[in-house]
N, C-alpha and C positions, 0 to 999 in steps of 0.2 A: 504494500500500500504506500503510494507516494502522494503526498499532499503538498500543495504550494500555497503560500500566502502572497498575494499580488497586491500591488498598490505603489503609489509614489513613495518617495523617501520621507522619513520622519512621521510615519503614521502608526507605528507600533508593531510591525511585522515580527521583529526580532523577539520582543517581549512575548508576543503571542506564541511563537514557536517554542520558546522555553516553557511557557505555561502548559501548552498542549503536550509537550514531551513528558513533562512531569506526570500529567494525568494518564498518558498512554503507558508509561512505565508501571504505574499502579495497576493497570489492567493487564500486566504481564507481557507487554510488547517489547521486543528489542527495538530501540529507537536510535536514530542518528539524525542530526540536523546538518543540512547543507547551508552553511552560513553565506551571507552576502559576499559574492566573489569580487565585486567591484572594489572593495576595500583593499584587496591585495593586488589590484591591477597596477603594473609598472608604468602605465601610460596615463594621460590626463583623463579625468572623469568629470561628472557634473556638466556645467555649461561649456567647459573647454574640451569635452570628449571628442574623439575622432572615430572614423570608421574602423581603423585598426584597433583602437582601445575597446570598442564595443564588440568587435569580432573576437578579441581575446576573452572578454567577459562571457559572451554567449557560449563559446566552445569550452571554456573552463567550467561554466555552470553545468553543461551537459556531461562533461567528464566526471565531475564530482557526484552528480546524481547517479550515474552508472556505477561508480565505485561504491557509493553508499548502499544502493539497492542490491548489490551483490552480497552484502554482508548483514543487512538488517531487514526485518520484516516491515518496519514502519520508517519511512524517510520523510522528514519535514523540511521543506525548502523555504528559506527566508528570501523569497523572490522566486520567479519562474523565468523561463526563457522569454515569455511574453512581455513581462514588465521590464526585463533587461533590454529587450528589443525596442521598447518605447523610447529609451534614451538614444538609441541609434537613429530611430525615425526622427526624433527631435533635432538631432545634429545634422543628418544628411538626407533625410527622407526615406521612404520605403525602398527596399532593395529586393528585386525579384528572387534572388537566390536565398536571401534570409527570410523572406516571406514564406517560401516553400519549407525551409528548415523549421522555422518557428511554428507554422501551422500544423506540421506533422508532429513535432516534439511535444507541443502543448497538450496533445491528446494522450500522452503517456501518464498524465497525472490522474490519480483516482478521484481527486477533488481539488478544485481551485476555489480559493476564498479571497474575495476582494475586500481589502481593509480600507475603510473610508478615511478621508482627511478630517481630522478633528481640530488640529491646530497647525500653525506654521512650524517648520522644523526648528529644533533647538540645536545649538552648536555641540558637535561631538568630535570635532577635529577632521571630519571627512565630508559629511553631507553638506550640500548647498543650503543656504539659509533663506533664499528668496522664496517668498510665498507664491509669487507669480510663476516661477519656474516649477515649483511643486504642483501648482494647479495645471500647468501646461502638460506635464508628464501624466498626471491623473487623467486628463481628457484624452490623451493619446492612448493610454491603456484601455479606456472605455471604447474608443474607436477601433482598436485592434481586436478587442473581444467581439465586437459586432462584425467586423470584417471577416474574421476567421470562424464565426458562428460557434464560439466556444462556450459550453455551459459553465456557469460560475455562480457560486453562492455569494451574494453581497451581504456582508455583515452589517447589522443595524447600528448606525452611528449613535443612536440613543441608548443602546444596550451594551456598552463596552464591558461591564462586569460579567456578562454572560456569553461572551464570544466563544470561549472554549466549549461551553455546553452546546452552543449552536453548531459548532464544527462536529462534535461527537454525535449529535442527533442527525446531522446531514449524512454522516457516514454510517449510520445505524449501529453505533457503538454505545455501550452502557455508559452512563454518567459516573457510576461508582463501581468498584470491583464487586463481584458477587460475594455475598457473605455465606459462610457455611454455618448452619445452626448446630452448634456442638451440644446443645442441651435439649434436643428433641427427645421426648420420652419414647422408648421402644414399646411396641405393643406386643 
């Protein structure tokens, strides 16, 4: 089972990944998180990104997902190829060869969950702080979802405390580990 949280930067995808990983571990899943690869990109990112930088990010994302899925039954992706592609589209426009790659790869996720923008990004040493840039990327993500016809669960912006429950329900997983009644009288 490979799940991805999609959305622009600064919306809480990383926190959500760790919260969900904790819950899945309590359900006895072996879990790995594919962290946001852009942070390790040796080339410019954010508003200064290039086609080469985004190609590096897309291919690294896919490679890390393949590696994680070969070892764990649950893989949580702090981004997907689709929202990584949105930054490429913002920088240089849609590219036919990447359209094809992304539209195929995005279907490998068992679930895509769109995290809404709640606030402008805060400084973390990497992410862009521009609210306008954040909104532009969010719009491109929505446009790509529509263009590729990708099913996606949109998390309710008004219900942040229950996002993990919403993901578990969408995947038909229990909200809590099953309890064994040790004190059931024998007949």
